[in-house]
C-alpha positions as CSV (number, residue, x, y, z in Angstrom):
1,M,16.0,-7.8,8.0
2,A,18.0,-4.8,6.8
3,N,20.1,-2.7,9.1
4,D,18.1,-0.2,11.2
5,G,20.1,2.7,9.6
6,D,19.9,1.4,6.0
7,N,18.7,4.4,4.0
8,G,18.3,2.2,0.9
9,R,15.6,-0.1,2.4
10,R,12.3,-0.4,0.5
11,T,10.1,-0.9,3.5
12,P,10.4,1.1,6.7
13,R,12.1,-0.8,9.4
14,Y,9.2,-0.6,11.8
15,R,6.9,-2.1,9.2
16,E,9.3,-5.0,8.8
17,L,9.2,-5.5,12.5
18,A,5.4,-5.2,12.6
19,D,5.0,-7.8,9.8
20,A,7.3,-10.2,11.7
21,L,5.2,-9.8,14.9
22,I,2.0,-10.2,12.9
23,G,3.3,-13.4,11.5
24,D,4.1,-14.7,15.1
25,I,0.6,-13.8,16.2
26,S,-1.2,-15.1,13.1
27,S,0.7,-18.4,13.3
28,G,-0.1,-18.9,17.0
29,R,3.5,-18.6,18.1
30,I,2.3,-15.8,20.4
31,G,-1.2,-16.8,21.4
32,I,-4.2,-14.6,22.4
33,G,-3.9,-13.4,25.9
34,E,-0.1,-13.8,25.9
35,R,2.3,-10.9,26.4
36,L,4.6,-9.7,23.6
37,P,8.3,-9.4,24.5
38,G,9.2,-6.0,26.1
39,E,10.7,-3.1,24.2
40,I,14.2,-3.8,25.3
41,A,13.9,-7.5,24.4
42,L,12.6,-6.6,20.9
43,T,15.4,-4.1,20.3
44,R,17.9,-6.8,21.0
45,Q,16.1,-9.6,19.1
46,F,15.7,-7.5,15.9
47,S,18.7,-5.1,16.3
48,V,16.5,-2.0,16.0
49,S,16.0,1.2,18.0
50,R,13.3,1.6,20.7
51,H,11.6,4.1,18.4
52,T,11.3,1.4,15.7
53,V,9.8,-1.0,18.3
54,R,7.3,1.6,19.5
55,E,6.2,2.4,15.9
56,A,5.8,-1.3,15.1
57,L,3.7,-1.8,18.3
58,R,1.6,1.2,17.3
59,V,0.8,-0.6,13.9
60,L,-0.3,-3.7,15.7
61,E,-2.4,-1.8,18.2
62,E,-4.1,0.2,15.4
63,L,-4.9,-3.1,13.7
64,G,-6.6,-4.3,16.9
65,L,-4.2,-7.2,17.3
66,V,-2.7,-6.1,20.7
67,G,-3.5,-3.8,23.6
68,R,-1.5,-2.3,26.4
69,R,-2.2,-3.3,30.0
70,P,-0.7,-1.2,32.8
71,G,1.7,-3.2,34.8
72,V,1.6,-6.1,32.4
73,G,2.7,-4.9,29.0
74,T,1.5,-5.4,25.4
75,V,-1.0,-8.3,25.2
76,V,-2.4,-10.1,22.1
77,R,-6.1,-9.5,21.7
78,H,-6.8,-10.9,18.3
79,A,-5.0,-13.2,15.8
80,D,-6.6,-12.1,12.5
81,V,-5.5,-9.1,10.5
82,P,-8.5,-6.9,9.5
83,A,-9.7,-7.5,5.9
84,T,-10.1,-3.7,5.3
85,P,-6.8,-1.8,5.5
86,N,-6.7,1.5,7.4
87,Q,-3.4,3.1,6.5
88,R,-2.0,5.4,9.1
89,L,0.7,7.4,7.4
90,L,3.8,9.0,8.9
91,S,4.5,10.8,5.7
92,L,2.9,11.6,2.3
93,T,5.4,9.2,0.7
94,E,3.6,6.3,2.3
95,L,0.7,6.9,0.0
96,L,2.8,5.0,-2.6
97,R,2.3,1.7,-0.9
98,Y,-0.2,-0.6,0.7
99,P,0.4,-2.7,3.8
100,G,2.6,-5.7,3.3
101,E,-0.3,-8.1,4.0
102,T,-2.0,-7.2,0.7
103,Q,-1.4,-8.5,-2.8
104,L,-2.4,-7.8,-6.4
105,S,-3.9,-10.4,-8.8
106,V,-4.0,-9.6,-12.5
107,I,-7.3,-10.0,-14.3
108,G,-6.4,-8.6,-17.7
109,S,-3.4,-7.2,-19.7
110,R,-3.3,-5.7,-23.2
111,E,-1.9,-2.8,-25.3
112,L,-4.2,0.1,-26.0
113,R,-4.3,3.5,-27.7
114,V,-5.0,6.3,-25.3
115,D,-8.3,8.1,-26.2
116,A,-9.2,11.7,-25.2
117,R,-11.0,10.7,-22.0
118,L,-8.2,8.5,-20.8
119,A,-5.6,11.1,-21.8
120,R,-7.1,13.6,-19.4
121,L,-7.0,11.0,-16.5
122,L,-3.5,9.9,-17.2
123,A,-2.1,13.3,-18.1
124,V,-0.6,12.0,-21.4
125,P,-1.2,13.0,-25.0
126,A,-4.1,11.2,-26.8
127,G,-3.0,8.7,-29.4
128,E,-0.1,7.3,-27.4
129,S,0.2,3.6,-26.8
130,R,0.2,2.2,-23.2
131,W,0.2,-1.3,-21.8
132,H,-2.9,-1.6,-19.7
133,I,-3.0,-4.0,-16.7
134,S,-6.2,-4.5,-14.7
135,A,-5.8,-6.1,-11.2
136,L,-7.6,-6.6,-8.0
137,R,-6.0,-6.2,-4.6
138,R,-6.9,-8.3,-1.6
139,C,-5.8,-8.8,1.9
140,R,-4.2,-12.2,2.4
141,D,-6.7,-14.9,3.4
142,S,-9.6,-12.7,2.2
143,E,-11.8,-13.6,-0.8
144,V,-13.3,-10.1,-1.2
145,P,-11.0,-7.6,-2.9
146,F,-10.8,-4.1,-1.5
147,C,-9.8,-2.2,-4.6
148,W,-9.5,-2.3,-8.4
149,T,-6.3,-1.0,-10.0
150,D,-5.6,-0.1,-13.6
151,V,-1.9,0.3,-14.4
152,Y,-0.7,2.0,-17.6
153,L,2.9,1.5,-18.6
154,L,5.0,2.3,-21.6
155,P,4.7,-0.8,-23.9
156,A,8.4,-1.5,-23.5
157,Y,7.7,-2.5,-19.9
158,S,4.8,-4.9,-20.6
159,A,6.7,-8.0,-19.3
160,V,6.1,-6.6,-15.8
161,A,2.5,-8.0,-16.0
162,G,3.8,-11.5,-15.6
163,M,5.6,-10.6,-12.4
164,I,2.7,-9.0,-10.6
165,G,1.2,-11.0,-7.7
166,Q,4.3,-13.2,-7.1
167,D,4.9,-11.2,-3.9
168,S,3.8,-7.9,-2.3
169,R,6.2,-5.7,-4.3
170,P,4.5,-2.7,-6.0
171,V,4.5,-2.4,-9.8
172,Y,6.9,0.6,-9.9
173,R,9.4,-1.5,-7.9
174,L,9.0,-4.3,-10.5
175,V,9.7,-1.9,-13.3
176,E,12.8,-0.7,-11.5
177,E,14.1,-4.2,-10.8
178,R,13.4,-5.5,-14.3
179,F,14.3,-2.5,-16.5
180,G,16.3,-0.1,-14.2
181,E,13.7,2.6,-14.6
182,R,13.5,4.5,-11.3
183,A,10.9,7.1,-10.2
184,R,12.4,10.5,-9.6
185,Q,9.0,12.2,-9.0
186,V,5.6,10.8,-8.1
187,E,2.4,12.7,-8.2
188,V,-0.5,11.4,-6.0
189,Q,-4.0,12.6,-6.7
190,I,-7.0,11.6,-4.5
191,S,-10.6,12.2,-5.5
192,A,-14.1,10.9,-5.2
193,S,-15.3,8.5,-7.8
194,T,-18.0,5.8,-8.4
195,L,-17.9,2.1,-9.3
196,S,-20.0,0.7,-12.1
197,G,-20.1,-2.3,-14.5
198,E,-17.3,-4.8,-14.3
199,R,-15.5,-2.9,-11.5
200,A,-18.6,-2.8,-9.2
201,S,-19.3,-6.5,-9.9
202,A,-15.7,-7.6,-9.2
203,L,-15.7,-5.6,-5.9
204,K,-19.1,-6.9,-5.0
205,V,-20.8,-3.6,-4.6
206,A,-23.9,-2.0,-6.1
207,D,-23.7,-0.2,-9.4
208,Q,-22.7,3.5,-9.0
209,S,-21.4,2.9,-5.5
210,P,-19.2,5.7,-4.1
211,A,-15.5,5.2,-4.2
212,L,-12.2,6.8,-3.3
213,R,-9.8,7.1,-6.3
214,V,-6.1,7.4,-6.0
215,V,-4.1,8.2,-9.1
216,R,-0.3,7.8,-9.0
217,R,1.9,9.2,-11.8
218,Y,5.5,8.1,-11.9
219,R,8.2,10.2,-13.8
220,N,11.8,9.3,-14.4
221,A,14.9,11.5,-14.3
222,A,14.1,12.8,-17.8
223,D,10.6,13.8,-16.6
224,K,9.1,11.1,-18.8
225,L,5.8,9.7,-17.5
226,Y,6.3,6.0,-17.7
227,E,3.7,4.6,-15.3
228,V,0.3,5.7,-14.1
229,S,-1.9,3.7,-11.7
230,V,-5.6,4.4,-11.1
231,T,-7.0,2.7,-8.1
232,D,-10.7,2.7,-7.0
233,H,-11.6,1.7,-3.5
234,P,-15.2,1.2,-2.4
235,A,-15.9,3.9,0.1
236,D,-16.2,1.6,3.1
237,R,-13.1,-0.4,2.5
238,I,-10.2,2.1,2.8
239,S,-9.2,5.0,4.9
240,Y,-6.1,7.1,5.3
241,T,-4.9,8.8,8.4
242,L,-1.9,11.1,8.1
243,R,-0.1,12.2,11.3
244,L,1.5,15.6,10.9
245,D,3.6,17.8,13.2
246,P,1.5,21.0,13.6
247,D,4.7,23.0,14.0
248,S,6.2,21.8,10.7
249,D,5.9,23.8,7.5
250,G,2.5,23.6,5.9
251,A,1.0,21.4,8.6
252,G,-1.0,24.1,10.3
253,T,-2.4,25.9,7.3
254,G,-6.0,24.6,7.6
255,D,-8.9,25.8,9.8
């Protein structure tokens, strides 16, 4: 694992620790009813802070894998990771990624010309060319996908399609690693949608089922929009919970 103070890490340190513990639980190395090592032991074993350990244990508890028993410690309750991710976010930037236990599988890839309808969705001029990748995202060990994703890239980055699904890295990271293109600004838009036709069929829901749509637009240092992803989740298969400090700027502006 990366150093606990490594600011260049791709995955938060507590999520790396959570994934390691999930692996121990899923494999049976720590069985149901057994107690996890204590906070101090985990800090020494993984060379992390106690705050990192507590956040990792929070993830496991929210997944229903462990529970806390007074006077005993943190005990394993279940060994299976839920098939429907419930992302509890510490910051808005975590909207850019899914939990590490999920993976994309490509179902189609081609170049297309952006029409007027798609231009409005992507926020690009009509008539431009984009490389279109369609994919389904599943939790590992689950046959039922929980979302459909359409990725629209500049055609020069089409080779990324062959790299998707080899591991859990997101597409924008693959673009960065293969071509050196780095996101300097990301716009995340969340809205209601519906699923129909091929998408509804692939996700095994009824036609015109309600969905949550997340659109992510990636811009480089020159303000060039080089990637847009459009992801539709059946309404009952995803939720986001964002924890905010009510004393921070903008956190207390609602009712």
